[in-house]
C-alpha positions as CSV (number, residue, x, y, z in Angstrom):
1,V,8.6,-1.4,29.3
2,E,8.5,0.3,32.7
3,D,6.0,3.1,33.6
4,L,8.0,5.9,35.2
5,G,4.9,7.9,36.0
6,D,4.0,11.4,34.7
7,G,3.4,9.9,31.2
8,N,7.0,8.7,30.9
9,S,8.2,5.2,30.1
10,A,11.5,3.3,29.9
11,A,12.2,0.4,27.6
12,T,15.0,-2.1,28.0
13,L,16.1,-4.0,24.9
14,V,18.1,-7.2,25.2
15,G,19.7,-9.2,22.4
16,V,19.0,-6.7,19.6
17,G,21.3,-7.3,16.7
18,G,21.5,-6.3,13.1
19,E,19.2,-3.7,11.7
20,F,16.7,-2.4,14.2
21,Q,14.0,0.3,14.2
22,L,12.0,1.6,17.2
23,S,9.3,4.3,17.2
24,W,6.7,5.5,19.7
25,R,3.9,8.0,20.1
26,E,1.5,9.3,22.7
27,R,-1.1,6.9,23.9
28,R,-4.5,7.6,22.3
29,Q,-7.8,7.4,24.1
30,P,-10.0,4.6,22.7
31,S,-13.1,5.8,20.9
32,S,-16.5,4.7,21.9
33,E,-17.1,3.1,18.4
34,G,-14.3,0.6,18.5
35,R,-11.0,1.7,17.0
36,V,-10.1,0.5,13.5
37,A,-6.4,-0.4,13.1
38,L,-5.8,-1.9,9.7
39,E,-3.0,-4.2,8.5
40,A,-2.3,-4.8,4.8
41,I,-0.3,-7.6,3.2
42,G,0.4,-7.0,-0.5
43,N,1.6,-9.3,-3.3
44,V,2.2,-7.4,-6.5
45,L,2.9,-9.0,-9.9
46,V,4.4,-6.6,-12.4
47,R,4.4,-7.6,-16.1
48,V,6.7,-5.7,-18.4
49,E,5.0,-6.4,-21.7
50,G,7.6,-5.2,-24.1
51,L,8.7,-1.6,-24.5
52,G,5.9,0.8,-23.6
53,N,3.5,-1.2,-21.4
54,I,3.7,-2.2,-17.8
55,R,0.7,-3.9,-16.1
56,S,0.7,-4.5,-12.4
57,E,-1.7,-6.6,-10.4
58,A,-1.8,-6.0,-6.7
59,R,-3.5,-8.5,-4.4
60,L,-4.0,-6.8,-1.1
61,Q,-5.2,-8.6,2.0
62,V,-6.6,-6.1,4.6
63,R,-7.8,-6.8,8.1
64,S,-8.7,-4.8,11.2
65,F,-7.3,-5.4,14.7
66,G,-10.2,-3.4,16.1
67,G,-13.6,-2.3,14.8
68,A,-15.1,-3.1,11.4
69,F,-14.2,-1.1,8.3
70,E,-16.1,-0.7,5.0
71,S,-13.7,1.4,2.9
72,F,-10.0,2.4,2.6
73,F,-7.8,4.3,0.3
74,V,-4.8,3.0,-1.8
75,R,-2.2,5.2,-3.3
76,L,-1.0,3.8,-6.6
77,P,2.5,3.9,-8.2
78,P,3.4,7.2,-9.9
79,G,1.9,7.5,-13.4
80,A,-0.3,4.4,-12.9
81,E,-3.8,4.3,-14.4
82,L,-6.5,2.1,-12.9
83,H,-7.5,-0.8,-15.3
84,A,-11.3,-0.9,-14.9
85,E,-12.5,-4.3,-13.8
86,E,-15.4,-5.4,-11.7
87,W,-14.9,-7.7,-8.7
88,P,-17.5,-9.4,-6.5
89,G,-17.9,-7.9,-3.0
90,Y,-16.2,-4.5,-3.5
91,T,-15.7,-1.6,-5.9
92,V,-12.5,0.3,-6.7
93,M,-12.9,3.8,-7.8
94,P,-10.3,6.5,-8.6
95,V,-10.5,9.6,-6.4
96,D,-9.3,13.0,-7.6
97,V,-7.5,13.8,-4.4
98,D,-6.8,11.4,-1.5
99,P,-7.8,12.9,1.8
100,E,-4.4,12.7,3.4
101,N,-2.2,14.3,0.6
102,A,-3.9,17.0,-1.4
103,G,-1.8,18.1,-4.4
104,Q,0.3,14.9,-4.7
105,S,-1.0,14.3,-8.2
106,E,1.9,12.1,-9.4
107,R,0.6,9.3,-7.1
108,P,-3.0,8.6,-8.1
109,S,-5.3,7.1,-5.5
110,V,-8.3,4.9,-5.4
111,E,-11.0,4.2,-2.8
112,V,-12.0,0.6,-2.1
113,K,-15.6,0.2,-0.9
114,L,-16.7,-3.1,0.5
115,Q,-20.3,-4.3,0.2
116,R,-20.5,-4.6,3.9
117,A,-18.4,-3.7,6.9
118,T,-16.1,-6.3,8.2
119,T,-13.0,-6.9,10.3
120,G,-11.6,-9.0,7.5
121,P,-9.4,-10.3,6.3
122,V,-10.6,-9.3,2.8
123,E,-8.5,-9.8,-0.4
124,I,-8.9,-7.2,-3.1
125,R,-7.3,-6.9,-6.5
126,I,-6.2,-3.7,-8.2
127,V,-4.9,-3.8,-11.7
128,T,-3.0,-0.8,-13.2
129,D,-1.2,0.1,-16.4
130,V,1.7,2.4,-17.0
131,A,2.3,3.4,-20.6
132,Q,5.6,4.8,-21.7
133,T,5.6,7.2,-24.6
134,H,8.2,7.1,-27.4
135,G,11.5,8.3,-26.1
136,Q,10.9,7.3,-22.5
137,E,11.9,3.7,-22.9
138,D,15.0,4.1,-20.7
139,A,13.2,6.1,-18.0
140,R,12.9,4.6,-14.5
141,I,9.4,3.6,-13.4
142,E,8.4,2.9,-9.8
143,V,6.3,-0.3,-9.8
144,G,6.1,-1.2,-6.2
145,G,4.2,1.8,-4.8
146,F,0.8,0.3,-3.9
147,E,0.3,1.9,-0.5
148,V,-2.8,1.2,1.7
149,M,-3.2,4.4,3.5
150,N,-3.5,4.8,7.3
151,V,-2.5,1.3,8.2
152,V,-0.5,0.4,11.3
153,R,1.5,-2.1,9.3
154,Q,2.0,-3.0,5.6
155,T,4.2,-5.8,4.3
156,G,4.4,-7.8,1.1
157,H,6.2,-9.1,-1.9
158,I,6.8,-8.0,-5.5
159,A,7.5,-10.2,-8.5
160,I,8.6,-8.8,-11.9
161,A,8.0,-10.7,-15.2
162,V,9.7,-9.4,-18.3
163,E,8.8,-10.3,-21.9
164,G,10.9,-10.1,-25.0
165,D,14.3,-8.2,-25.1
166,T,13.4,-5.9,-22.2
167,Y,15.2,-6.3,-18.9
168,A,14.5,-5.2,-15.3
169,D,16.9,-3.1,-13.4
170,W,16.0,-1.9,-9.8
171,T,17.2,0.5,-7.2
172,L,16.5,0.1,-3.5
173,G,14.2,2.8,-2.1
174,N,13.0,4.0,1.3
175,N,10.6,1.1,1.8
176,I,12.6,-1.8,0.2
């Protein structure tokens, strides 16, 4: 990257092949408190427990490249309900409206609060259920939508386990 002055830059890319994505933004001024830039790595196990019940367990590892953090928000898959469980070191509580997307009610959100501020990494578990009602058995359900909000990077894996005579069929989306 070459600084051209007056806030302009030029980038030269060599050897780029295959699928490639590039983005940029204006440089931000660092805050006096230490900037929090979160990264999330997720591993999600989706269990299709026969017709009508889908349980997902997301294990999210979150860390900061900057200052310490003590809470963050996670957007859940559409129609998912939080399965209440207690975990040592943090709490997971549903929030009525996530601060970034008011009115997006089909994607419920939770707030994860840590017992103490940290730069991480911390691993948290979120368990959700999606129940289908009679007549919806053939409806498509999004199961991979655990999104840690306001992170600089999120990656992960999803595994699907199917019981009984049910089968999984998937479609590629924007993030897969």
